[in-house]
Backbone of each chain as ProteinMPNN parsed JSONL, in Angstrom:
{"seq_chain_A": "MLLFGRLADVAGWRERDIPARSLADLRGRLAADDPALFEALQGPAVRTAVDQQLVSLDVDLRPDSEVAFLPPMSGG", "coords_chain_A": {"N_chain_A": [[134.312, 108.767, -69.946], [133.043, 105.627, -70.261], [131.716, 102.477, -71.13], [130.168, 99.113, -70.899], [129.459, 96.13, -72.275], [125.201, 96.096, -72.161], [125.115, 98.295, -71.262], [126.373, 99.712, -72.927], [124.371, 99.591, -76.118], [122.062, 100.321, -74.465], [122.3, 103.774, -73.566], [123.504, 104.196, -76.157], [126.635, 104.202, -77.452], [129.464, 104.273, -76.721], [131.576, 106.135, -75.787], [132.507, 108.571, -74.198], [133.586, 112.071, -73.893], [133.452, 113.353, -70.394], [132.199, 116.606, -68.281], [133.942, 116.138, -64.739], [133.441, 116.346, -60.97], [133.483, 114.454, -59.369], [132.663, 110.836, -59.171], [129.493, 111.27, -58.375], [128.8, 113.711, -58.786], [129.57, 112.707, -61.768], [127.218, 111.589, -62.055], [125.447, 112.59, -61.466], [124.575, 114.309, -63.726], [123.986, 112.514, -65.689], [121.48, 111.553, -64.29], [120.026, 113.948, -65.24], [120.841, 113.787, -68.243], [119.993, 111.534, -69.36], [117.783, 109.575, -69.021], [117.298, 106.518, -68.204], [119.732, 106.009, -69.267], [120.421, 106.322, -67.225], [118.866, 105.297, -65.02], [119.8, 102.037, -65.264], [122.21, 102.493, -64.617], [122.02, 101.735, -62.204], [121.639, 99.457, -61.119], [122.762, 96.388, -58.054], [124.53, 95.082, -59.258], [125.674, 96.727, -61.291], [129.042, 97.497, -61.695], [132.141, 100.259, -60.858], [133.937, 101.397, -61.955], [136.811, 103.645, -61.86], [139.82, 104.954, -63.121], [140.285, 101.91, -64.136], [140.474, 100.732, -61.639], [138.47, 98.692, -59.448], [135.424, 101.136, -57.9], [133.744, 101.41, -54.153], [132.532, 103.756, -53.556], [131.819, 107.329, -53.481], [133.837, 107.961, -55.199], [136.829, 111.199, -56.293], [137.205, 112.811, -59.361], [139.141, 113.304, -62.004], [140.166, 116.126, -63.987], [141.117, 113.776, -66.469], [140.579, 111.888, -65.531], [139.402, 108.377, -66.16], [136.466, 107.122, -66.851], [134.512, 103.342, -65.846], [131.51, 102.358, -66.175], [130.923, 98.256, -65.755], [128.988, 96.138, -66.298], [127.067, 93.13, -65.308], [129.445, 90.314, -65.491], [131.403, 88.063, -67.636], [131.885, 85.181, -68.912], [134.057, 82.864, -70.757]], "CA_chain_A": [[133.439, 108.165, -69.98], [133.519, 104.026, -70.66], [130.32, 101.845, -71.146], [130.292, 98.085, -71.487], [127.731, 95.216, -72.817], [123.872, 96.047, -72.814], [124.269, 99.964, -71.118], [125.989, 100.816, -74.399], [123.095, 99.366, -76.363], [121.019, 101.687, -73.696], [123.496, 104.816, -74.298], [123.29, 104.251, -77.633], [127.608, 104.686, -77.969], [129.969, 103.126, -75.226], [131.93, 106.445, -74.938], [132.609, 109.739, -74.373], [134.407, 113.056, -72.377], [132.535, 114.322, -69.841], [132.878, 117.832, -67.038], [132.374, 115.75, -63.522], [134.495, 116.938, -60.735], [133.344, 113.235, -58.751], [131.386, 109.922, -59.891], [128.157, 111.864, -58.247], [128.526, 114.484, -60.324], [128.957, 113.109, -63.006], [125.864, 110.118, -62.028], [123.652, 113.629, -61.386], [124.317, 114.648, -65.036], [123.687, 111.552, -66.158], [120.593, 111.636, -65.127], [119.706, 114.84, -66.203], [121.026, 114.051, -69.494], [119.915, 110.22, -69.843], [117.27, 108.987, -67.279], [116.98, 105.287, -69.185], [120.673, 104.905, -68.859], [120.838, 106.67, -65.171], [118.46, 103.49, -64.631], [120.058, 100.79, -66.182], [123.537, 102.072, -64.108], [121.618, 101.61, -60.495], [121.617, 97.901, -60.414], [123.535, 96.537, -58.136], [125.224, 93.676, -60.475], [127.062, 97.215, -62.259], [130.064, 97.959, -60.916], [132.417, 101.017, -61.441], [135.774, 101.471, -62.399], [137.897, 104.937, -62.609], [141.501, 104.279, -63.636], [140.916, 101.468, -64.548], [140.366, 100.488, -60.71], [137.23, 99.052, -59.152], [135.181, 101.719, -56.8], [132.636, 101.535, -54.745], [131.682, 105.103, -52.769], [131.695, 108.043, -54.007], [135.221, 109.56, -55.813], [136.605, 112.897, -56.485], [137.407, 112.418, -59.997], [140.719, 114.999, -61.871], [139.974, 115.555, -66.314], [141.568, 113.062, -67.119], [140.25, 110.028, -64.993], [138.597, 107.415, -67.746], [135.127, 106.484, -65.158], [133.769, 102.894, -66.937], [130.996, 101.139, -65.768], [131.029, 97.547, -65.556], [127.19, 95.002, -66.429], [127.399, 91.43, -64.483], [130.23, 89.336, -66.555], [130.668, 86.83, -68.852], [133.623, 85.082, -69.82], [134.01, 81.669, -71.021]], "C_chain_A": [[133.285, 106.916, -70.257], [131.701, 102.268, -70.679], [130.547, 99.913, -71.956], [129.263, 97.178, -71.728], [126.667, 95.724, -73.073], [123.891, 98.281, -72.083], [124.739, 100.337, -71.836], [124.612, 100.357, -74.825], [122.168, 100.062, -75.923], [121.101, 103.156, -73.741], [123.573, 105.555, -75.821], [125.159, 105.045, -77.997], [128.349, 104.614, -75.973], [131.147, 104.383, -74.98], [132.635, 108.11, -75.25], [133.482, 110.487, -72.937], [132.908, 113.355, -71.783], [132.359, 114.789, -68.564], [132.491, 116.43, -66.369], [133.356, 115.754, -62.879], [133.867, 115.587, -59.742], [132.319, 112.827, -58.864], [130.001, 110.644, -59.421], [127.47, 112.574, -58.421], [128.771, 114.285, -61.009], [127.224, 111.234, -63.854], [124.731, 111.609, -62.063], [123.684, 114.34, -62.829], [123.662, 113.769, -66.185], [121.756, 110.917, -66.261], [119.46, 112.675, -65.09], [119.418, 114.943, -67.948], [120.658, 113.081, -70.045], [118.811, 109.427, -68.909], [117.701, 107.391, -68.021], [118.562, 104.513, -68.924], [121.407, 104.752, -67.273], [119.944, 105.792, -64.098], [118.801, 102.318, -64.456], [121.137, 101.629, -65.039], [123.354, 101.346, -62.787], [120.772, 100.264, -60.504], [122.825, 97.001, -59.405], [124.674, 95.554, -58.058], [126.399, 94.632, -61.261], [128.086, 97.547, -61.148], [130.991, 98.903, -61.843], [133.859, 101.153, -61.112], [136.306, 102.796, -62.417], [139.463, 104.418, -62.519], [141.022, 102.887, -63.506], [141.385, 100.159, -62.746], [139.042, 100.481, -59.602], [136.884, 99.588, -58.173], [134.202, 101.02, -55.983], [131.839, 102.732, -53.633], [132.513, 105.586, -54.023], [134.481, 108.59, -54.363], [135.213, 110.709, -56.298], [137.748, 111.946, -58.48], [138.482, 113.437, -60.649], [139.983, 114.854, -64.05], [140.007, 114.672, -66.534], [141.912, 111.863, -66.856], [139.663, 109.242, -66.286], [137.449, 106.355, -66.348], [134.587, 105.363, -66.289], [133.019, 101.532, -65.617], [130.018, 99.657, -66.889], [129.129, 96.412, -65.397], [127.826, 94.028, -66.019], [128.297, 91.48, -66.15], [130.445, 88.443, -66.919], [131.022, 86.4, -69.346], [133.341, 83.45, -70.703], [133.218, 81.397, -72.939]], "O_chain_A": [[133.666, 107.126, -71.408], [131.136, 101.422, -69.985], [130.922, 99.602, -73.087], [128.129, 97.484, -71.359], [126.618, 96.053, -74.258], [123.085, 99.179, -72.332], [124.265, 101.421, -72.178], [123.668, 100.627, -74.082], [121.349, 100.526, -76.716], [120.072, 103.801, -73.937], [123.649, 106.673, -76.331], [125.231, 106.116, -78.599], [127.977, 104.784, -74.812], [131.897, 104.074, -74.054], [133.103, 108.579, -76.287], [133.836, 110.088, -71.827], [131.798, 113.512, -72.293], [132.312, 113.985, -67.633], [131.57, 115.688, -66.712], [134.382, 115.367, -63.437], [133.717, 116.284, -58.739], [131.253, 113.44, -58.812], [129.196, 110.567, -60.349], [126.24, 112.621, -58.39], [128.611, 115.204, -61.812], [126.765, 110.593, -64.799], [123.593, 111.662, -62.529], [122.68, 115.009, -63.071], [123.056, 114.116, -67.199], [121.064, 110.385, -67.129], [118.266, 112.409, -64.951], [118.606, 115.541, -68.653], [120.747, 113.148, -71.271], [119.237, 108.641, -68.063], [118.869, 107.452, -68.406], [118.814, 103.348, -68.614], [122.14, 104.024, -66.605], [120.127, 105.609, -62.895], [118.276, 101.553, -63.648], [120.653, 101.188, -63.996], [124.174, 100.572, -62.294], [119.643, 100.051, -60.064], [123.908, 96.891, -59.979], [125.465, 95.301, -57.149], [127.459, 94.209, -61.723], [127.866, 97.799, -59.963], [130.984, 98.788, -63.069], [134.58, 100.995, -60.127], [136.118, 103.156, -63.579], [139.96, 103.541, -61.813], [141.456, 102.474, -62.431], [142.18, 99.221, -62.69], [138.578, 101.469, -59.032], [137.459, 99.186, -57.162], [133.621, 100.089, -56.541], [130.771, 102.532, -53.054], [133.231, 105.094, -54.893], [135.534, 109.089, -53.964], [134.226, 111.332, -56.689], [138.536, 111.008, -58.599], [138.776, 114.408, -59.952], [139.611, 113.992, -64.846], [138.938, 114.214, -66.938], [142.745, 111.065, -67.288], [139.585, 109.809, -67.375], [137.613, 105.476, -65.502], [134.235, 105.778, -67.393], [133.403, 100.641, -64.86], [129.229, 99.663, -67.833], [128.449, 96.203, -64.392], [129.029, 93.895, -66.24], [128.134, 92.074, -67.216], [129.625, 87.581, -66.602], [130.904, 86.684, -70.538], [132.238, 83.191, -71.184], [133.086, 80.262, -73.397]]}, "seq_chain_B": "MIRLTQAPFDPGQALGEFCRGRTETGAVASFTGIARAEQGRTDILELEAYPGFTEREIARHAEAATERFGLQDVLIVHRTGLIPPGEAIVFVATAAAHRRAAFEGCDFLMDYLKSRAPFWKKETGPDGARWIEPTDRDRDDLARWETS", "coords_chain_B": {"N_chain_B": [[150.618, 82.445, -68.087], [148.48, 84.964, -69.791], [146.585, 85.446, -72.212], [144.497, 87.91, -74.739], [142.865, 86.927, -77.295], [141.899, 88.598, -81.313], [141.983, 86.741, -83.0], [141.192, 83.555, -84.549], [142.128, 80.345, -82.607], [144.363, 77.577, -82.236], [143.549, 75.704, -79.745], [144.651, 72.312, -79.657], [147.246, 73.2, -80.394], [148.316, 74.823, -78.56], [148.361, 73.998, -75.893], [150.119, 72.369, -76.677], [152.697, 73.038, -76.812], [152.067, 74.292, -74.633], [153.091, 72.192, -73.156], [155.106, 71.824, -73.621], [158.83, 71.266, -72.922], [158.446, 70.324, -70.23], [160.307, 69.34, -67.781], [160.112, 68.742, -64.604], [157.516, 68.616, -64.511], [155.087, 66.851, -64.201], [151.347, 67.032, -64.273], [149.649, 67.869, -66.699], [146.798, 69.941, -67.122], [143.461, 70.537, -69.513], [140.835, 72.185, -70.177], [139.201, 73.341, -72.769], [136.794, 75.868, -74.4], [133.935, 76.117, -76.441], [132.111, 77.436, -79.343], [129.147, 77.499, -79.105], [126.155, 76.693, -81.227], [123.528, 76.512, -80.89], [121.539, 75.168, -81.357], [120.858, 76.359, -83.951], [120.454, 78.673, -83.226], [122.041, 80.694, -82.22], [123.801, 82.369, -84.241], [126.098, 84.372, -84.057], [128.435, 84.909, -81.697], [129.658, 87.884, -80.395], [132.088, 88.496, -78.325], [133.492, 91.478, -75.596], [135.971, 92.807, -74.145], [137.765, 94.685, -71.827], [139.939, 96.558, -72.142], [143.431, 96.093, -71.129], [142.752, 96.52, -67.961], [140.833, 94.454, -68.201], [143.091, 92.149, -68.768], [144.335, 92.195, -66.772], [142.694, 91.809, -64.707], [142.025, 89.227, -65.026], [144.623, 87.356, -64.189], [144.9, 87.75, -62.053], [143.186, 86.778, -60.84], [145.147, 84.388, -62.046], [146.403, 83.896, -60.758], [146.232, 84.062, -57.714], [145.19, 81.54, -58.089], [147.197, 79.584, -58.614], [148.85, 80.381, -56.176], [146.613, 78.771, -54.63], [145.815, 76.368, -55.237], [149.02, 75.727, -56.015], [150.031, 75.388, -58.419], [152.182, 75.318, -61.348], [152.778, 76.294, -62.883], [150.14, 79.127, -65.324], [148.832, 78.771, -68.426], [145.523, 81.122, -69.713], [144.362, 81.137, -72.581], [142.192, 83.614, -74.314], [139.752, 84.468, -76.815], [138.33, 87.139, -78.28], [135.68, 89.77, -79.91], [134.177, 89.621, -82.781], [132.957, 85.995, -82.691], [131.904, 83.269, -84.058], [129.834, 79.647, -84.684], [131.552, 76.624, -83.419], [134.324, 77.439, -83.299], [136.886, 78.784, -80.712], [136.756, 79.657, -77.732], [137.658, 79.514, -75.265], [140.968, 78.983, -74.194], [142.093, 76.84, -70.833], [144.944, 76.087, -70.231], [146.122, 74.265, -67.244], [149.181, 73.02, -65.209], [150.907, 70.969, -63.002], [153.076, 69.418, -60.27], [152.033, 67.03, -59.792], [149.107, 65.045, -60.468], [145.573, 66.831, -59.562], [146.308, 68.746, -58.268], [146.264, 69.926, -61.024], [143.816, 69.493, -62.592], [142.103, 70.602, -60.378], [142.899, 73.362, -60.455], [142.523, 74.287, -63.059], [139.71, 73.585, -63.023], [138.439, 75.463, -61.089], [139.653, 78.404, -62.985], [137.961, 78.335, -64.313], [134.95, 78.286, -63.695], [135.444, 80.507, -62.547], [136.347, 82.312, -64.703], [133.801, 82.133, -65.984], [132.341, 83.856, -64.12], [133.228, 86.163, -63.811], [135.1, 87.225, -64.52], [136.168, 89.961, -66.521], [134.552, 90.452, -68.864], [131.803, 90.67, -71.894], [129.004, 89.509, -72.838], [127.568, 89.268, -76.21], [125.017, 87.23, -77.392], [123.785, 86.856, -81.262], [120.695, 85.583, -83.217], [118.29, 84.462, -85.486], [116.38, 85.834, -83.944], [116.997, 88.229, -83.013], [119.266, 89.61, -80.791], [120.991, 89.031, -77.909], [122.008, 89.429, -74.665], [123.64, 87.654, -72.6], [124.004, 86.793, -69.361], [125.735, 86.181, -66.488], [124.322, 82.05, -65.693], [122.465, 80.975, -62.588], [123.285, 78.862, -62.221], [126.214, 79.28, -63.299], [126.746, 80.587, -60.784], [127.234, 79.667, -58.358], [128.508, 77.25, -59.128], [130.833, 78.808, -58.759], [130.971, 79.402, -55.926], [131.235, 77.02, -54.514], [134.478, 77.511, -54.836], [133.975, 78.454, -52.094], [136.009, 79.348, -49.087], [135.791, 78.594, -46.24]], "CA_chain_B": [[150.571, 83.648, -68.724], [147.043, 85.82, -69.951], [146.353, 86.276, -73.821], [142.96, 88.022, -76.115], [142.509, 88.041, -78.971], [140.424, 88.204, -81.901], [142.101, 85.788, -84.441], [141.156, 82.234, -84.098], [143.322, 79.534, -82.15], [143.881, 76.537, -82.159], [143.07, 74.918, -78.856], [144.995, 71.847, -79.114], [148.909, 73.663, -80.801], [148.499, 75.502, -77.327], [147.887, 72.992, -75.599], [151.142, 70.955, -77.371], [153.364, 74.162, -77.026], [152.296, 74.107, -73.331], [153.308, 71.161, -72.653], [156.882, 71.016, -74.315], [160.155, 71.498, -72.418], [158.159, 70.296, -69.079], [161.045, 68.171, -66.856], [159.583, 68.104, -63.619], [155.839, 69.276, -64.228], [154.2, 66.006, -63.772], [150.708, 66.652, -64.747], [148.75, 68.787, -67.3], [145.079, 69.877, -67.208], [143.044, 71.763, -69.895], [139.623, 72.664, -70.825], [138.744, 73.868, -74.544], [135.364, 76.088, -74.427], [133.681, 76.361, -77.891], [131.011, 78.971, -79.696], [127.536, 76.479, -79.043], [124.606, 77.363, -82.035], [122.342, 76.244, -79.139], [120.144, 75.115, -82.258], [119.674, 77.548, -84.676], [119.327, 80.088, -83.085], [122.89, 81.448, -82.414], [124.505, 82.545, -85.071], [127.472, 84.61, -83.979], [128.805, 85.457, -80.647], [130.033, 88.078, -79.624], [132.728, 88.734, -76.967], [134.065, 91.94, -75.317], [136.196, 92.94, -72.61], [138.445, 96.174, -71.214], [141.381, 97.025, -72.623], [143.989, 96.389, -70.307], [142.16, 95.841, -66.573], [140.85, 92.6, -68.3], [143.741, 91.349, -69.133], [145.445, 92.435, -65.21], [142.174, 91.007, -63.324], [142.588, 87.971, -65.22], [146.329, 87.416, -64.095], [144.877, 88.321, -60.697], [142.65, 85.343, -59.62], [145.759, 83.003, -62.298], [148.367, 84.0, -59.548], [145.324, 83.019, -56.587], [144.761, 80.091, -58.207], [148.423, 79.2, -58.91], [148.824, 79.912, -54.902], [145.887, 77.956, -53.898], [146.938, 74.364, -55.308], [150.619, 74.959, -55.994], [150.063, 74.988, -60.273], [153.43, 75.141, -61.396], [151.689, 77.609, -64.181], [148.64, 79.029, -66.031], [147.983, 79.779, -69.384], [144.474, 80.536, -70.237], [143.411, 82.301, -73.981], [140.522, 84.103, -74.947], [138.794, 85.588, -77.386], [137.455, 88.663, -77.697], [135.494, 89.844, -81.492], [133.651, 87.684, -83.496], [133.58, 84.405, -82.693], [131.507, 81.91, -85.163], [130.451, 78.499, -83.869], [133.033, 75.748, -83.388], [135.352, 77.907, -82.504], [136.926, 77.62, -79.693], [136.068, 81.186, -77.326], [138.691, 79.524, -74.334], [141.41, 78.109, -72.935], [143.137, 76.733, -69.866], [146.297, 75.121, -69.064], [147.881, 74.451, -65.91], [150.881, 72.736, -64.699], [151.244, 71.444, -60.89], [153.265, 68.386, -60.152], [150.344, 66.047, -60.053], [147.065, 65.687, -61.588], [144.64, 66.715, -58.231], [145.966, 70.726, -58.329], [146.019, 70.972, -62.304], [141.89, 69.605, -62.28], [141.284, 71.78, -59.844], [143.616, 74.711, -60.806], [141.589, 74.259, -64.709], [137.935, 73.405, -62.733], [138.531, 76.867, -60.168], [140.141, 79.128, -63.214], [136.985, 78.002, -65.758], [134.564, 79.367, -62.773], [136.514, 82.136, -62.395], [135.683, 83.218, -65.893], [132.196, 81.878, -66.607], [131.406, 84.3, -63.639], [133.173, 87.096, -62.429], [135.7, 87.931, -65.219], [135.26, 91.932, -66.894], [133.743, 89.944, -70.727], [131.093, 90.609, -72.128], [128.908, 87.807, -74.074], [126.284, 88.97, -76.546], [124.498, 86.233, -78.44], [123.257, 86.797, -81.807], [120.359, 84.989, -84.065], [117.725, 84.963, -85.992], [115.181, 85.649, -83.666], [117.519, 89.216, -82.538], [120.458, 90.101, -80.031], [120.384, 88.937, -76.629], [123.111, 90.226, -73.917], [124.92, 86.306, -72.276], [124.987, 87.766, -68.166], [126.42, 84.57, -66.063], [123.09, 81.943, -65.354], [122.732, 80.44, -61.745], [124.52, 77.634, -62.732], [127.455, 80.034, -63.154], [127.44, 80.931, -59.432], [126.481, 78.433, -57.916], [130.141, 76.11, -59.262], [132.082, 79.013, -58.688], [130.674, 79.47, -54.727], [131.565, 75.807, -54.693], [135.29, 78.093, -54.352], [134.448, 79.868, -51.73], [136.565, 78.894, -48.285], [134.891, 79.52, -45.096]], "C_chain_B": [[149.142, 83.949, -68.901], [146.899, 85.697, -71.705], [144.986, 86.512, -74.289], [143.406, 88.574, -76.581], [141.394, 88.148, -79.587], [140.57, 87.944, -83.026], [141.389, 84.67, -83.728], [142.458, 81.634, -83.707], [143.003, 77.658, -82.154], [145.231, 75.839, -80.782], [144.376, 73.848, -78.851], [147.128, 72.483, -79.576], [148.83, 74.268, -79.53], [149.015, 74.908, -76.798], [149.581, 72.245, -75.045], [152.511, 71.884, -77.056], [153.73, 74.198, -75.272], [153.053, 73.282, -72.178], [155.042, 71.206, -72.261], [157.776, 71.836, -73.171], [159.728, 71.082, -70.898], [159.197, 68.841, -68.442], [160.25, 67.533, -65.924], [157.596, 68.712, -63.399], [154.912, 67.973, -64.285], [152.93, 65.333, -63.863], [150.267, 67.925, -65.551], [146.824, 68.94, -67.287], [144.967, 70.89, -68.807], [142.08, 71.695, -69.851], [139.083, 73.769, -72.411], [137.239, 74.934, -74.372], [135.428, 76.564, -75.398], [132.45, 76.511, -78.252], [129.894, 77.487, -79.606], [127.138, 77.67, -80.168], [123.508, 77.391, -82.109], [121.094, 76.524, -81.196], [119.609, 75.881, -83.064], [120.238, 79.058, -84.682], [120.923, 80.829, -82.222], [123.661, 81.367, -83.937], [125.968, 82.897, -85.584], [127.419, 84.652, -81.925], [128.995, 86.996, -80.685], [131.019, 89.133, -78.22], [133.366, 90.305, -76.826], [134.942, 92.923, -74.329], [137.185, 94.869, -72.762], [139.713, 95.939, -71.26], [142.108, 97.033, -71.438], [143.536, 96.347, -68.57], [141.327, 94.17, -67.336], [141.696, 91.579, -67.158], [144.153, 90.738, -67.168], [143.791, 91.555, -64.543], [141.786, 89.868, -63.582], [143.978, 87.272, -64.581], [146.402, 87.572, -63.337], [144.68, 87.172, -59.747], [143.633, 83.406, -60.455], [146.38, 82.704, -61.279], [147.53, 83.179, -57.962], [145.324, 81.935, -57.106], [146.442, 79.222, -58.448], [149.769, 78.707, -56.751], [148.027, 78.136, -53.945], [145.881, 76.62, -53.677], [147.969, 74.065, -56.016], [150.842, 74.616, -57.6], [152.495, 75.98, -59.971], [153.464, 76.354, -62.459], [150.916, 77.615, -65.239], [148.738, 79.38, -67.698], [146.573, 79.714, -69.979], [144.731, 82.501, -71.919], [142.521, 82.623, -73.897], [139.303, 84.499, -75.948], [137.975, 85.95, -77.054], [136.773, 88.933, -80.008], [133.557, 88.855, -81.211], [133.833, 86.974, -83.643], [131.996, 83.648, -83.671], [130.363, 80.452, -84.102], [130.925, 77.893, -84.098], [134.227, 76.403, -83.457], [135.485, 78.235, -81.498], [136.702, 79.52, -79.49], [137.281, 81.201, -76.341], [138.954, 78.494, -74.206], [141.997, 77.915, -72.544], [143.79, 76.297, -69.301], [146.721, 74.906, -67.845], [148.541, 73.517, -65.468], [150.431, 72.88, -63.775], [152.241, 69.173, -61.424], [152.988, 67.375, -60.497], [148.923, 66.823, -59.905], [145.908, 66.271, -60.34], [144.773, 69.052, -58.855], [145.972, 70.775, -59.725], [144.697, 70.565, -62.603], [141.761, 70.709, -62.127], [141.077, 73.044, -60.094], [142.487, 75.094, -62.186], [140.574, 74.554, -63.509], [137.52, 74.761, -62.628], [138.58, 78.594, -61.206], [138.423, 79.001, -64.41], [135.916, 78.758, -64.81], [134.058, 80.481, -62.952], [135.53, 82.856, -63.802], [135.093, 83.617, -66.831], [131.91, 83.324, -65.59], [131.491, 85.56, -63.332], [133.988, 87.799, -63.626], [135.525, 88.646, -66.304], [135.253, 91.262, -68.853], [131.892, 90.371, -70.644], [130.534, 90.444, -73.309], [127.722, 88.689, -75.194], [125.884, 87.955, -78.642], [123.986, 86.727, -79.771], [122.143, 85.857, -83.076], [119.28, 84.916, -85.055], [116.64, 85.543, -85.232], [116.048, 87.083, -82.348], [118.196, 88.941, -81.75], [120.187, 89.48, -78.357], [122.386, 88.582, -76.146], [123.997, 88.769, -72.951], [125.131, 87.018, -70.357], [124.826, 85.639, -67.197], [124.696, 83.672, -64.747], [123.3, 81.958, -63.316], [123.32, 79.152, -61.239], [125.851, 77.564, -61.709], [127.921, 80.245, -61.835], [127.025, 80.263, -58.184], [128.192, 77.152, -58.277], [130.413, 77.592, -58.719], [132.369, 79.034, -57.145], [130.841, 78.344, -53.915], [133.553, 75.939, -54.083], [135.223, 78.16, -52.858], [134.809, 79.273, -50.091], [135.938, 79.195, -47.254], [135.882, 79.915, -43.971]], "O_chain_B": [[148.401, 83.254, -68.207], [147.807, 86.416, -72.122], [144.219, 85.55, -74.317], [143.979, 89.658, -76.692], [140.266, 87.985, -79.123], [139.93, 88.375, -83.985], [141.031, 84.752, -82.553], [143.56, 82.007, -84.108], [142.032, 76.903, -82.106], [146.439, 75.625, -80.676], [145.299, 74.245, -78.14], [148.075, 72.033, -78.931], [150.02, 74.159, -79.233], [150.241, 74.934, -76.903], [150.053, 71.855, -73.977], [153.532, 71.197, -77.092], [154.818, 74.165, -74.698], [153.421, 73.488, -71.021], [155.79, 70.886, -71.337], [157.399, 72.887, -72.653], [160.587, 71.434, -70.089], [158.91, 67.655, -68.602], [159.765, 66.405, -66.001], [156.864, 69.028, -62.461], [153.736, 68.287, -64.465], [152.736, 64.122, -63.747], [150.529, 69.019, -65.052], [145.942, 68.093, -67.431], [145.834, 71.653, -69.233], [141.919, 70.678, -69.177], [138.665, 74.92, -72.538], [136.367, 74.113, -74.089], [136.359, 77.291, -75.744], [131.579, 75.867, -77.667], [130.203, 76.486, -80.252], [127.456, 78.858, -80.209], [122.674, 77.907, -82.853], [120.433, 77.384, -81.778], [118.419, 76.186, -83.147], [120.4, 80.0, -85.458], [120.563, 81.714, -81.446], [123.979, 80.34, -84.537], [126.697, 82.48, -86.485], [126.465, 84.437, -81.177], [128.002, 87.411, -81.283], [130.669, 90.078, -77.513], [133.854, 90.66, -77.899], [134.332, 93.842, -73.783], [137.117, 95.793, -73.574], [140.424, 95.241, -70.537], [141.716, 97.81, -70.568], [144.527, 95.982, -67.938], [141.404, 93.042, -66.849], [141.572, 90.944, -66.111], [144.217, 89.65, -66.597], [144.02, 90.572, -63.838], [141.21, 89.234, -62.698], [143.878, 86.092, -64.914], [147.553, 87.716, -62.926], [145.235, 86.721, -58.746], [143.423, 82.23, -60.155], [146.825, 81.622, -60.897], [147.937, 82.207, -57.327], [145.538, 81.07, -56.257], [146.407, 77.996, -58.348], [150.561, 77.867, -56.323], [148.413, 77.184, -53.267], [145.914, 75.914, -52.67], [148.217, 72.988, -56.557], [151.642, 73.769, -57.997], [153.3, 76.559, -59.241], [154.362, 77.188, -62.581], [150.79, 76.674, -66.024], [148.676, 80.579, -67.969], [146.208, 78.722, -70.609], [144.979, 83.697, -72.073], [141.714, 81.908, -73.302], [138.134, 84.764, -75.666], [137.124, 85.695, -76.202], [137.291, 88.436, -81.007], [132.722, 88.259, -80.532], [134.668, 86.628, -84.48], [130.969, 84.201, -83.279], [130.3, 80.513, -82.874], [131.218, 78.013, -85.287], [135.223, 75.728, -83.718], [134.453, 78.199, -80.828], [136.561, 80.38, -80.359], [137.972, 82.214, -76.237], [138.305, 77.453, -74.108], [143.063, 78.31, -73.014], [143.676, 75.998, -68.112], [147.759, 75.428, -67.44], [147.546, 72.822, -65.264], [149.829, 73.846, -63.307], [152.078, 68.295, -62.271], [153.534, 66.741, -61.4], [148.253, 67.818, -59.631], [144.967, 65.53, -60.626], [144.082, 69.949, -59.337], [145.61, 71.912, -60.027], [144.134, 71.569, -63.038], [141.486, 71.632, -62.893], [140.064, 73.744, -60.089], [141.77, 76.094, -62.19], [140.58, 75.684, -63.019], [136.735, 75.342, -63.378], [138.034, 79.626, -60.816], [138.148, 79.896, -65.209], [135.881, 79.965, -65.047], [133.052, 81.118, -63.265], [134.52, 83.559, -63.856], [135.184, 84.424, -67.756], [131.187, 84.114, -66.197], [130.589, 86.225, -62.82], [133.652, 88.964, -63.837], [134.785, 88.179, -67.169], [135.918, 91.713, -69.786], [131.085, 90.359, -69.715], [130.936, 90.818, -74.411], [126.646, 88.63, -74.6], [126.146, 87.963, -79.845], [123.253, 87.595, -79.298], [122.831, 85.378, -83.978], [119.617, 85.816, -85.824], [115.72, 85.843, -85.992], [115.826, 87.027, -81.138], [118.086, 87.731, -81.551], [119.091, 89.6, -77.809], [123.355, 88.034, -76.671], [125.153, 89.064, -72.647], [126.162, 87.614, -70.045], [124.199, 84.587, -67.32], [124.187, 84.136, -63.727], [124.073, 82.738, -62.759], [123.67, 78.687, -60.155], [126.326, 76.977, -60.737], [129.114, 80.17, -61.542], [126.476, 80.697, -57.172], [128.66, 76.396, -57.426], [129.917, 77.46, -57.6], [133.514, 78.808, -56.754], [130.659, 78.463, -52.703], [134.071, 75.112, -53.333], [136.272, 77.956, -52.247], [133.847, 78.639, -49.657], [135.393, 80.297, -47.321], [135.495, 80.588, -43.015]]}, "name": "protein", "num_of_chains": 2, "seq": "MLLFGRLADVAGWRERDIPARSLADLRGRLAADDPALFEALQGPAVRTAVDQQLVSLDVDLRPDSEVAFLPPMSGGMIRLTQAPFDPGQALGEFCRGRTETGAVASFTGIARAEQGRTDILELEAYPGFTEREIARHAEAATERFGLQDVLIVHRTGLIPPGEAIVFVATAAAHRRAAFEGCDFLMDYLKSRAPFWKKETGPDGARWIEPTDRDRDDLARWETS"}
């Protein structure tokens, strides 16, 4: 699991291996382990990518899946 | 071409190389974004990308711009990592047969990069650090390009 921008500041880490069978399962684990991070992930502006593809619904995960949580983006 | 770089780059050199050898282009438009000091409020900017994902997302929009405005070529150079005030953060150049397409394609790509491209930007100054998110103005700028 990867965190970017302010989400990494909230969690205090950017990358971590977490066992989970699905995105919903992963969110459930985060809710138990780090309520502040779970709360920060709830905003509608936070996008989710699984294996570098944006997803909007729950999806199943494999042991080697890469899940990234992406807060509002701004370049330039 | 999309290029992410941690090292400073020279926008003038990038433009020169982009223009070179074009005998059918007619028009090249370019934009350079430079890190601001904000009257001393910003000592340094830090830009984070999601390697692989960021390049692919930008490439997808560069292709959309190429199609929509009839561009011949696009170059986007974007810094990541630490960027002090005065250094270029982003450079966009577009090539087309005629100027309108080049101007509009460049404008469109900058509006996309400001509020949609996968970068996360933190400003650090005397008052601490803060994450920069797209402003209402950035979103309005992008909305100009929505097709009904």
